C-alpha positions as CSV (number, residue, x, y, z in Angstrom):
1,X,104.4,82.6,93.4
2,X,106.9,79.9,92.4
3,X,109.8,82.4,91.7
4,X,109.3,84.5,94.9
5,X,112.2,84.3,97.3
6,X,110.0,84.7,100.4
7,X,107.5,82.1,99.2
8,X,110.4,79.7,98.8
9,X,111.5,80.5,102.4
10,X,108.0,80.0,103.7
11,X,107.7,76.7,101.8
12,X,111.0,75.5,103.3
13,X,112.8,75.3,100.0
14,X,115.3,77.9,101.1
15,X,116.7,77.7,104.7
16,X,116.1,80.5,107.1
17,X,116.6,81.3,110.8
18,X,112.9,81.0,111.8
19,X,111.8,83.2,114.7
20,X,108.1,82.7,114.6
21,X,105.4,80.9,112.6
22,X,101.7,80.5,112.7
23,X,99.0,79.6,110.1
24,X,99.1,83.1,108.6
25,X,102.7,84.4,108.8
26,X,106.3,83.5,109.1
27,X,109.2,85.5,110.7
28,X,112.9,85.0,110.2
29,X,116.2,86.7,110.8
30,X,117.4,89.0,108.0
31,X,120.6,87.6,106.3
32,X,122.1,91.2,106.2
33,X,121.0,92.7,109.5
34,X,120.9,96.4,109.9
35,X,120.6,96.3,113.7
36,X,121.4,93.8,116.4
37,X,117.9,92.5,116.0
38,X,116.6,92.4,112.5
39,X,113.6,90.1,111.8
40,X,111.4,90.0,108.7
41,X,107.7,89.2,109.2
42,X,105.9,88.0,106.0
43,X,102.4,86.8,105.3
44,X,102.2,83.3,104.0
45,X,99.9,84.5,101.3
46,X,101.8,86.2,98.5
47,X,101.0,89.9,98.5
48,X,103.5,92.0,96.4
49,X,103.7,95.0,98.8
50,X,101.6,97.4,100.9
51,X,100.1,98.4,97.5
52,X,98.5,94.9,97.4
53,X,96.7,95.2,100.7
54,X,92.9,95.3,100.1
55,X,89.6,94.4,101.7
56,X,90.3,90.8,101.1
57,X,93.6,90.5,103.0
58,X,93.5,93.4,105.4
59,X,92.7,91.1,108.4
60,X,95.9,89.2,107.6
61,X,97.9,92.3,107.8
62,X,96.1,93.3,111.0
63,X,97.1,89.8,112.4
64,X,100.8,90.5,111.5
65,X,100.6,93.7,113.5
66,X,99.4,91.7,116.6
67,X,102.4,89.3,116.1
68,X,105.0,92.0,115.7
69,X,104.9,93.1,119.4
70,X,105.1,89.4,120.5
71,X,108.2,88.9,118.4
72,X,109.8,92.1,119.7
73,X,109.1,91.1,123.3
74,X,110.6,87.6,122.6
75,X,113.7,89.3,121.1
76,X,114.1,91.4,124.3
77,X,113.3,94.7,122.6
78,X,112.0,96.3,125.8
79,X,113.3,99.8,125.0
80,X,111.6,100.1,121.6
81,X,112.0,99.0,118.0
82,X,111.3,100.1,114.5
83,X,108.9,98.6,112.0
84,X,109.5,99.3,108.3
85,X,107.9,98.2,105.0
86,X,109.4,99.3,101.8
87,X,107.1,99.7,98.7
88,X,108.7,99.6,95.3
89,X,112.2,100.0,93.9
90,X,112.5,103.7,94.9
91,X,111.9,102.8,98.5
92,X,114.4,99.9,98.4
93,X,112.0,97.0,98.2
94,X,114.2,94.2,96.8
95,X,111.8,91.2,97.3
96,X,108.3,91.8,95.8
97,X,106.5,90.1,98.7
98,X,105.0,92.1,101.5
99,X,107.3,92.1,104.5
100,X,107.9,94.1,107.7
101,X,111.3,94.6,109.1
102,X,111.5,94.6,112.9
103,X,114.7,96.5,113.9
104,X,116.0,97.0,117.4
105,X,118.6,96.3,120.0
106,X,120.2,99.8,119.7
107,X,119.1,103.4,119.3
108,X,117.9,103.9,115.8
109,X,119.2,107.0,113.9
110,X,116.7,109.8,113.9
111,X,117.0,110.5,110.2
112,X,115.9,106.9,109.3
113,X,112.1,107.2,109.3
């Protein structure tokens, strides 16, 4: 999508602090980190949210979940981390492109699930 913020980041039109990239996904540091380590992992294919995952792109999402532990290990998150994906406005999704937050580097609050 031409007006999608994350699509523009993936294309290199908007700068980002890249952490990881392969042929299917791109990971970069969040500009408003909520933890000492806060990385966003996004598919290069535009998928609006978890609601857009289907039989045609489920392998892509599976791939992302093989990449997440690699990124966490590279970031030194040896004592655990949290993975979050918000779906829709009520959940706090501000960019309509599927993305997963990797949060770590400190103990996460119990009430944040």
